[in-house]
MARFI-676226 format. One line per 3 residues: for each residue x, y, z of N, C-alpha, C. Coordinates in nm, 3 decimals. Layout:
X:Y:Z:X:Y:Z:X:Y:Z | ...;
//
This chain:
2.683:3.355:-1.279:2.565:3.257:-1.335:2.582:3.123:-1.305 | 2.665:3.076:-1.234:2.735:2.936:-1.192:2.601:2.974:-1.012 | 2.594:3.076:-0.980:2.498:3.112:-0.885:2.373:3.049:-0.921;
2.325:3.157:-1.050:2.162:3.103:-1.063:2.191:2.927:-1.110 | 2.266:2.894:-1.199:2.207:2.763:-1.204:2.242:2.636:-1.092 | 2.323:2.689:-1.011:2.329:2.623:-0.862:2.192:2.633:-0.766;
2.145:2.743:-0.773:2.039:2.775:-0.731:1.891:2.686:-0.801 | 1.906:2.676:-0.925:1.804:2.611:-1.053:1.820:2.468:-0.975 | 1.917:2.419:-0.957:1.934:2.278:-0.945:1.882:2.254:-0.795;
1.885:2.326:-0.669:1.856:2.307:-0.613:1.724:2.304:-0.592 | 1.649:2.382:-0.650:1.504:2.398:-0.680:1.449:2.221:-0.692 | 1.532:2.234:-0.817:1.474:2.114:-0.874:1.456:1.957:-0.849;
1.572:2.008:-0.739:1.544:1.853:-0.651:1.457:1.886:-0.507 | 1.426:2.006:-0.497:1.343:2.015:-0.353:1.191:1.976:-0.403 | 1.213:2.028:-0.539:1.086:1.983:-0.595:1.028:1.841:-0.595;
1.162:1.786:-0.645:1.125:1.587:-0.659:1.112:1.588:-0.520 | 1.174:1.633:-0.409:1.148:1.548:-0.312:1.017:1.603:-0.263 | 0.957:1.679:-0.259:0.812:1.740:-0.250:0.718:1.637:-0.294;
0.731:1.584:-0.450:0.607:1.554:-0.522:0.626:1.381:-0.496 | 0.720:1.329:-0.435:0.724:1.192:-0.392:0.805:1.145:-0.273 | 0.716:1.100:-0.224:0.716:1.018:-0.034:0.708:0.967:0.008;
0.718:0.917:0.112:0.730:0.781:0.191:0.527:0.760:0.272 | 0.521:0.635:0.190:0.404:0.584:0.302:0.433:0.439:0.322 | 0.402:0.501:0.474:0.404:0.368:0.543:0.287:0.293:0.570;
0.271:0.159:0.561:0.164:0.053:0.585:0.188:-0.006:0.690 | 0.120:0.030:0.789:0.118:-0.108:0.932:-0.008:-0.179:0.940 | 0.069:-0.324:0.894:-0.084:-0.420:0.876:-0.073:-0.469:1.039;
-0.192:-0.491:1.054:-0.216:-0.543:1.233:-0.306:-0.675:1.224 | -0.252:-0.739:1.304:-0.354:-0.883:1.325:-0.289:-1.003:1.222 | -0.197:-1.021:1.170:-0.109:-1.103:1.112:-0.078:-1.217:1.171;
-0.099:-1.371:1.131:-0.069:-1.450:1.153:0.063:-1.476:1.202 | 0.140:-1.460:1.260:0.325:-1.499:1.277:0.340:-1.638:1.188 | 0.437:-1.631:1.115:0.538:-1.718:1.016:0.374:-1.842:0.926;
0.287:-1.739:0.852:0.186:-1.799:0.796:0.193:-1.715:0.691 | 0.309:-1.796:0.565:0.308:-1.758:0.448:0.372:-1.567:0.438 | 0.303:-1.535:0.334:0.328:-1.393:0.317:0.211:-1.278:0.324;
0.251:-1.161:0.337:0.127:-1.060:0.345:0.175:-0.977:0.195 | 0.055:-0.955:0.113:0.061:-0.910:-0.038:-0.001:-0.806:-0.045 | 0.076:-0.688:-0.028:0.005:-0.546:-0.005:0.022:-0.459:-0.167;
-0.078:-0.401:-0.204:-0.089:-0.321:-0.316:-0.132:-0.175:-0.315 | -0.101:-0.104:-0.342:-0.089:0.028:-0.362:-0.180:0.065:-0.497 | -0.287:0.108:-0.500:-0.392:0.125:-0.666:-0.371:0.300:-0.649;
-0.380:0.327:-0.741:-0.369:0.463:-0.841:-0.514:0.494:-0.887 | -0.556:0.430:-0.918:-0.730:0.395:-0.992:-0.817:0.306:-1.010 | -0.950:0.380:-1.002:-1.042:0.293:-0.968:-1.046:0.172:-1.109;
-1.011:0.161:-1.179:-1.071:0.095:-1.326:-0.939:-0.034:-1.252 | -0.833:0.003:-1.216:-0.727:-0.126:-1.194:-0.760:-0.193:-1.037 | -0.841:-0.156:-0.937:-0.873:-0.200:-0.819:-0.948:-0.304:-0.813;
-0.900:-0.409:-0.706:-0.800:-0.429:-0.660:-0.733:-0.500:-0.734 | -0.731:-0.544:-0.841:-0.645:-0.705:-0.909:-0.528:-0.613:-0.957 | -0.500:-0.515:-1.040:-0.354:-0.468:-1.062:-0.286:-0.390:-1.000;
-0.195:-0.378:-0.909:-0.154:-0.281:-0.826:-0.080:-0.135:-0.894 | -0.043:-0.067:-0.880:0.038:0.056:-0.938:0.187:-0.003:-0.846 | 0.224:-0.034:-0.744:0.315:-0.047:-0.656:0.293:-0.178:-0.542;
0.355:-0.253:-0.532:0.341:-0.378:-0.456:0.459:-0.426:-0.385 | 0.412:-0.467:-0.249:0.534:-0.601:-0.208:0.476:-0.717:-0.167 | 0.589:-0.796:-0.158:0.519:-0.921:-0.080:0.610:-0.941:0.028;
0.584:-0.963:0.170:0.674:-0.966:0.262:0.648:-1.102:0.383 | 0.709:-1.125:0.423:0.706:-1.215:0.521:0.632:-1.211:0.651 | 0.573:-1.280:0.692:0.468:-1.238:0.844:0.590:-1.327:0.984;
0.647:-1.226:1.006:0.766:-1.209:1.120:0.679:-1.199:1.269 | 0.617:-1.112:1.260:0.527:-1.056:1.383:0.399:-0.992:1.337 | 0.306:-1.013:1.470:0.158:-0.987:1.424:0.117:-0.840:1.381;
0.241:-0.800:1.363:0.217:-0.602:1.323:0.333:-0.611:1.240 | 0.317:-0.570:1.112:0.405:-0.552:0.984:0.415:-0.458:0.938 | 0.523:-0.383:0.938:0.534:-0.251:0.905:0.602:-0.248:0.750;
0.578:-0.226:0.642:0.611:-0.187:0.519:0.598:-0.049:0.478 | 0.737:-0.034:0.412:0.723:0.160:0.388:0.758:0.146:0.207 | 0.709:0.248:0.139:0.665:0.217:0.022:0.708:0.390:0.013;
0.897:0.416:-0.078:0.949:0.493:-0.087:0.923:0.539:-0.219 | 0.890:0.702:-0.212:0.955:0.772:-0.336:0.813:0.763:-0.423 | 0.663:0.756:-0.362:0.537:0.736:-0.400:0.515:0.875:-0.458;
0.475:0.905:-0.547:0.404:1.040:-0.597:0.305:1.072:-0.539 | 0.307:1.208:-0.485:0.147:1.271:-0.440:0.036:1.215:-0.523 | -0.089:1.167:-0.468:-0.213:1.153:-0.549:-0.251:1.105:-0.474;
-0.379:1.015:-0.515:-0.526:0.938:-0.492:-0.472:0.791:-0.452 | -0.472:0.724:-0.355:-0.445:0.557:-0.338:-0.544:0.500:-0.256 | -0.587:0.408:-0.312:-0.585:0.297:-0.218:-0.513:0.181:-0.180;
-0.535:0.105:-0.042:-0.435:0.010:-0.045:-0.543:-0.144:0.002 | -0.466:-0.251:-0.067:-0.541:-0.344:-0.016:-0.399:-0.445:0.010 | -0.459:-0.552:0.125:-0.407:-0.586:0.199:-0.442:-0.736:0.204;
-0.367:-0.902:0.197:-0.427:-1.028:0.211:-0.293:-1.099:0.253 | -0.308:-1.205:0.335:-0.227:-1.249:0.395:-0.252:-1.382:0.342 | -0.148:-1.427:0.256:-0.148:-1.577:0.131:-0.130:-1.652:0.237;
-0.132:-1.714:0.317:-0.103:-1.848:0.416:-0.045:-1.957:0.318 | -0.100:-2.004:0.237:-0.031:-2.102:0.173:0.053:-2.074:0.077 | 0.102:-1.963:0.048:0.214:-1.896:-0.073:0.215:-1.932:-0.218;
0.023:-1.914:-0.269:0.006:-1.938:-0.353:-0.040:-1.811:-0.490 | 0.054:-1.713:-0.415:-0.004:-1.593:-0.470:-0.123:-1.565:-0.505 | -0.206:-1.603:-0.419:-0.354:-1.540:-0.457:-0.463:-1.565:-0.337;
-0.568:-1.439:-0.310:-0.639:-1.472:-0.218:-0.741:-1.563:-0.259 | -0.742:-1.666:-0.147:-0.833:-1.794:-0.144:-0.958:-1.753:-0.131 | -1.069:-1.784:-0.214:-1.214:-1.773:-0.194:-1.256:-1.885:-0.123;
-1.388:-1.919:-0.070:-1.432:-2.027:-0.045:-1.577:-2.005:-0.117 | -1.704:-2.100:-0.061:-1.829:-2.049:-0.143:-1.874:-1.927:-0.148 | -1.965:-1.902:-0.234:-2.021:-1.792:-0.265:-1.926:-1.656:-0.277;
-1.742:-1.702:-0.268:-1.672:-1.582:-0.300:-1.593:-1.560:-0.173 | -1.650:-1.566:-0.096:-1.617:-1.545:0.053:-1.453:-1.549:0.090 | -1.385:-1.472:0.131:-1.242:-1.507:0.098:-1.178:-1.578:0.250;
-1.118:-1.696:0.247:-1.070:-1.788:0.338:-0.948:-1.713:0.413 | -0.866:-1.638:0.331:-0.736:-1.598:0.387:-0.781:-1.451:0.454 | -0.669:-1.399:0.552:-0.754:-1.277:0.587:-0.686:-1.156:0.502;
-0.786:-1.033:0.517:-0.765:-0.924:0.405:-0.788:-0.788:0.485 | -0.783:-0.703:0.429:-0.835:-0.568:0.463:-0.751:-0.459:0.361 | -0.833:-0.375:0.370:-0.853:-0.245:0.267:-0.814:-0.100:0.352;
-0.782:-0.015:0.351:-0.743:0.127:0.370:-0.880:0.181:0.379 | -0.875:0.260:0.482:-1.005:0.338:0.541:-1.109:0.196:0.644 | -1.055:0.087:0.642:-1.115:-0.010:0.706:-1.212:-0.048:0.644;
-1.223:-0.006:0.505:-1.332:-0.081:0.432:-1.313:-0.241:0.415 | -1.406:-0.344:0.406:-1.427:-0.465:0.394:-1.445:-0.528:0.270 | -1.489:-0.421:0.200:-1.512:-0.477:0.016:-1.453:-0.413:-0.053;
-1.407:-0.451:-0.167:-1.309:-0.376:-0.237:-1.381:-0.277:-0.342 | -1.374:-0.181:-0.294:-1.430:-0.027:-0.367:-1.357:0.082:-0.335 | -1.278:0.117:-0.456:-1.191:0.238:-0.447:-1.189:0.361:-0.403;
-1.307:0.388:-0.441:-1.363:0.538:-0.353:-1.347:0.558:-0.210 | -1.433:0.451:-0.142:-1.448:0.405:-0.020:-1.305:0.352:0.058 | -1.232:0.324:-0.001:-1.101:0.302:0.046:-0.994:0.418:-0.001;
-1.030:0.458:-0.085:-0.912:0.583:-0.111:-0.903:0.706:-0.030 | -0.786:0.756:-0.057:-0.716:0.853:0.061:-0.639:0.928:-0.034 | -0.600:1.093:-0.008:-0.520:1.185:-0.047:-0.409:1.149:-0.018;
-0.262:1.120:-0.075:-0.141:1.124:-0.011:-0.077:1.281:-0.066 | -0.034:1.325:-0.004:0.015:1.466:-0.013:0.162:1.491:0.060 | 0.186:1.381:0.159:0.349:1.382:0.192:0.340:1.246:0.295;
0.472:1.238:0.322:0.504:1.131:0.457:0.375:1.105:0.528 | 0.322:0.968:0.525:0.247:0.951:0.599:0.245:0.807:0.629 | 0.158:0.751:0.744:0.127:0.597:0.798:-0.019:0.633:0.795;
-0.020:0.443:0.706:-0.174:0.424:0.753:-0.169:0.271:0.817 | -0.312:0.238:0.849:-0.315:0.098:0.965:-0.389:0.080:0.880 | -0.377:-0.098:0.877:-0.485:-0.139:0.817:-0.475:-0.287:0.925;
-0.634:-0.339:0.973:-0.623:-0.462:1.045:-0.678:-0.588:0.938 | -0.635:-0.690:0.933:-0.648:-0.754:0.857:-0.760:-0.862:0.950 | -0.855:-0.913:0.878:-0.927:-1.030:0.987:-0.981:-1.097:0.847;
//
């Protein structure tokens, strides 16, 4: 009986590990020492790109910044990044709503569109986003 319980516990632990993995986001072309990178992971079209599922704010110490999101459930996601150069926690826009700060989305898209930016996350993976 104890053997069966131990096997059941191990199975539950393995299933949990398979359903939650690590997503690594590699942000390229950041301006060193200028504010923070705001990285949002979105899991649905309704909230994209305004209300993220998981997010991080990280300082910019190099042109390439690597951020790891642990225990992310398997699913469909899109990632949005912008460099908050003046630390006001928003993407500043100029005339006609054109961003004044560097930004980017997963899949290299330039416009905030969940379907174009989304990808299937089924296990540990790394994506690269070049902000411009």
